[in-house]
C-alpha positions in Angstrom: 79.0 115.1 110.1 79.8 112.8 112.9 79.2 110.1 110.6 81.5 111.1 108.2 84.2 111.8 110.7 83.9 108.4 112.1 84.6 107.2 108.5 87.9 109.4 108.4 86.2 111.6 105.9 87.6 115.2 105.5 85.4 118.3 104.7 87.2 120.6 102.0 86.5 123.7 100.2 87.6 125.3 97.0 87.0 128.9 98.4 89.2 130.8 100.6 86.7 131.1 103.6 86.8 127.8 104.9 84.9 127.4 108.2 86.2 125.5 111.3 87.1 121.9 110.8 87.2 122.8 107.1 90.4 122.3 105.0 91.0 124.5 101.9 91.7 122.4 98.7 93.6 124.0 95.6 92.0 123.3 92.4 95.2 123.7 90.2 93.6 122.5 86.9 90.1 123.6 87.8 88.8 120.3 87.2 86.5 120.6 90.3 85.4 123.9 89.8 84.6 123.2 86.2 82.5 120.1 87.1 80.5 121.7 89.9 79.7 124.8 87.5 78.8 122.3 84.8 76.3 120.5 87.5 75.4 123.9 88.9 76.3 122.2 92.2 78.0 123.8 95.1 79.2 120.7 97.0 80.0 117.1 96.2 80.8 113.8 98.1 83.8 112.1 96.6 85.8 109.2 97.8 89.5 109.5 97.9 89.8 107.3 94.7 87.9 110.1 93.0 84.6 108.1 92.7 81.7 110.5 93.0 79.1 109.4 95.4 76.8 112.8 94.3 76.6 116.4 94.6 74.3 119.0 95.6 72.8 122.3 94.4 72.9 123.7 97.7 74.8 123.3 100.8 71.9 122.2 102.5 71.6 119.2 100.1 75.1 117.7 101.8 73.0 116.2 104.6 70.7 114.4 102.3 73.9 112.9 100.5 75.2 111.9 103.9 72.2 110.4 105.1 72.2 108.3 101.4 75.5 107.3 102.0 74.9 106.3 105.6 71.8 104.3 104.4 73.8 102.6 101.7 76.9 101.5 104.0 74.0 100.1 106.5 72.7 97.9 103.8 76.1 96.8 102.6 77.1 95.8 106.1 73.8 94.2 106.8 74.1 92.0 103.6 77.6 91.0 104.4 76.5 89.9 107.8 73.9 87.6 106.5 
């Protein structure tokens, strides 16, 4: 998760059992909980402007999401440098 930390990302959870370095987010209207349930997902990668990058059915899928984001940002940086 060092890559996400370097981007200034936060790890948040909707549950009461947040681990070290994970903040608790209140889903007052149940929007996130409903979306995760609808997609049968347990995690999602979301930008601050609420654009969804992706979601995972299991927590282990988060690593693949982060890797995919890293690859896409790397490609973008390479294209801008050319």
